[in-house]
N, C-alpha and C positions, 0 to 999 in steps of 0.2 A: 504494499500499499504506500503510495506516495505521501510523504509527510507534508503537512501544511506549515510553511515557515511563518511564524508570528513574531514581531517585535513588540514587547510589553514594557511599559514604563510605570513605576511606582516608586515611593520612597521605601526605605528598608524596614518593612514590618515583619515582626518575628512570625506572625501567623501566615505570611506568604512564603516563608523561607524554604520549606520543604519542596514546594513547587519550583521556586526560583532556582534552587540548587540541584534540581533533577532527582531528588530523593522520591518524589511522587511525579509520575508523568500523566499527561493527558493523551489519551489515545488519539493517534492521527496528527499530532502536533509537535513540531520542533521549534522551541522558543528561544529567542534572544531577550534576556531580561536586562533592562537598564535601571539602575537605582540612582535617582536624581533628587534634587530638592523640589518641594512643591511649586514653588513659582516658576522654575524652569519647565517643569512637566506640564503645567497648565498652559503656559504661554506657547510652547512649541507645539503642543497638540491642538490648541484652539486656533492659532493662527495658521498652521502649516500641515497638520496631521502627519507628523514626522514618524509615527509608528501606528500599529494596527489597533492596539489595545492599550488603554491609558487610564490611570487613576485620574479622576477629574472632580473638582470641588462640586458640592451639591448645587450650589447657585448656578455655576457655569454649565453643569450638565443639564439643568432644567431649561436655562436659556437657550441652549443649542438644540435640546431635543424637541422643543416646542415650535421651532421654526418650520416654515412651510417647506416640504421636501427635504426634511433633515437627512443627512447622511450617516447619522449616528444611531445606534441601538444601545439603550442603557441596560446594564446588568446590575441587579440589586445585590451587590457585593460591598458590604460596609467595610471600608479601610480603617476607620478609626472613629471613636466617639469622644467627644470633649464638651464639657460645659464652658460658657464664655463669660460668667460673671466677673471673671478676673481681668476682662479685656477693656474695661473703662478705666482710662487714665485722665485725670483732670489737673488743671492749673489751679492752685489753691486760690489764687486771686479772683477766680470766677465765683467763688462762694458757692459752688455746688456741693451739697452734702448728702442729698438723697436723689433717687431717680427722677422724681417730680421736678426738682430744681433745673432739670435739663431743658424744660420747656422754654422756648425763646433764646435758647443758647446756640453755640456753634459747635458741631461735631465733625471730626474728620476720619475718614477711612481710606485704606490703600486703593480700594476700588468699590463701587456701588454693589457690584455682584461679587462681594466678599462674603463667603458663607457665615463666618463669625458674626459679621455685622448684620446679615439678613436675619439670623436668629434673634439677635438682641434688639434690633429695630422692632421686630414683632412683639418681643417681650415688653419693651417700653410701651407700645400701644396697647397690648392686651391687659397688662397687669397694672399699668400706672397711668393710662390715659394720655400718654405723650405720643401723638401721632406723627407721621412723616412731615405734615405741613407746619408742625409746631416747631420745627428746627431748621436752621440754616446748615445744610450739609456741605462738607468739603471732601474733595478727593485729591490725594497726593501720595507719593511714595512714602513708605513707612520711615526708613531712615536714610534714604537717598532720594534726591529729587528726580522727576522725569518719569515715574510710572503711569502707565496708561490703562484704560479699561480694555478688557479682552473681549467684551461683547458691547454692542451698541445698546443704548437705553431708550425707552420710550416711557418716561416717568409720568406718574399721574399729574393731572393739572394742579398746579399750585405748590408743587414741591420744588424747593430751591436748592440746586446743587452747583457749587463753584469749583472748577477744576484749578489746581495750582501746579504748575509745571517747574518752577524755579526754587521751590523749597520743599523740604520733607515734613511729614507730620510731626516728627520729633522737634524740629526747629520752630514749627508754628505753635506747637503746645508749650514749649519752654518760654517763648517769647510772649505768650498770652494772645496771640492772634487768633487761636481757636480756644474754646473752653475745655474741650474734651476730645480725645482721640479714642476711637473704638477699633481696636486692632488686636489681631490674634497673638502677637508676640510683643513683648515689652519694648517700647521705643527706647532709643539710646539715652535720651534725657532722664528717663527713669532708672535705666540700669546704671548710669553714671551718677546718680544721687543728686540731680538738680534739685535745689531747695524748694522750688515752686511746684514740683510735680509729684503726684501721688496716685494711688489707686483709689477709685471712688468706692469700691467695696473691698476693703482689706480682709473682711471676714467672708470671702468668697467660698471657702470650703463649707462653712456652715450653710451658706445659701445654696450650694449645690446639693447638699444632703437633703435640705428642706424641700427643694423644688423637686427633686426626684421622688421623694417620699410622697409628695402631694400629687404629682402629674404622671409619675412613671415614664416620663420622657427623658431619654439620654441622647442628645443630639448627635447625629452622624456627620462628622466634619473630617475629611472630605466623606462624601456619601456614596459614591459609586464608582464603577468603572464603565468606560465607554468603549464600544467597538464599532468600527466602521461597517455600514450596512453594505458597502460595496464588497467587503469581504465576506459578510454573511451570505449574500446572494451567490457567491462562488463556491463556498464550502461551508454552508450553514451548520450542518451537523457537526463537523469537526470543531469549528469555531466556538459553537455553544457548549462544547464539552469542557471548556475552561471553567465553567461555573457549575459542573455536575459531577465532578469526580468524587465518588462516595467516600474514598479513604482520605481525602485531603481537606482537613478542616479549614485550611487557609483560603480555599477558593469555593467552599460550599455556599450557596445563596443563603443568606440570613435575612429574614424579614426586618423591615425597618418601620417603626411606628410613624404614622402620619405626622406631619408638622402641625403643632397646635398654635404657634404664635404667628399670626398673620403679619404681612407687610406688603410693601408695594411691589416686591419682585416675586415672592414665593407663592402666595396663594393664587395670584392672577396667572402666573405661569403654570402652576398645577391644574388650574381650571382649564386653561388653554390646552394642555396636554390631554386632559380627559375629553374635551371636545373633539380633539383630533382623532383620538382613538375611537370615539363613538360614531362620528359623522364623516370622518376624513377631511374636515375643514378645521382650520386654525381659528380659535377664538379672536374675535376683533379687538378685545380689550387686554390682550397680553402686553405686559409692560416691558418686555425684554425681547429684543431681536438680536440674532448673532451678527458679528462683524463679518463682512464679506472677506473671503479668503483670496490671497493673491499678493 
């Protein structure tokens, strides 16, 4: 039997390692596995489709899966699960002490389609009544200037988003040009002990435990792997076996609880995907569309 050659890219998860190292094999597949950083994986796959199977953030996967004539198939393989209460960093001079204080403030994220920010924007709305329109949003690179969105946006009317290309979120937060950074990894200004920068929720461990006990939601971030539909149409049975090997816990499909916290990207995109599956037509009010390739 001719082996289907697949290039796969993820970060180095221990629960994928048996498959990656060849201790467990997928019948009919010969894989080349790339272990790279999240940002590089997402950028290179989203812009250029440089490999056939890729880890992809939940937000970016939903954005691309819901586009018209999408060339991706989503696999429900949860790569990692993380809470993001620790992801709010504030400038002390903003006088933000609790979540509701963020109303009318400025918040920056590396990208709008940044899964950590997607979850927490929904949490702000659902649990604290701070909606998308109540905040002036900023987009900039985390610790280096120049980061851009990987998908194009169609934001709800009334949502204000400003892109900053010449400064990083760390610089903006330290200088007080934004009140808060909502970011997956600590900004440099926090790591280096800037006197004006602190976590909004220093008790995030307790918040995570309480939230899970109450909701049973453990966010999937990144939440899926994606595979090109062009590949599936060529060798669908062999390609799909990457998520059905019974002996490999690393790549067995695991159900993911539906998102509870709504926001301007997630719920609309999910509704759009549902409409696409049911009717063959994309919902007209999806708020994200993919960037053209090329």
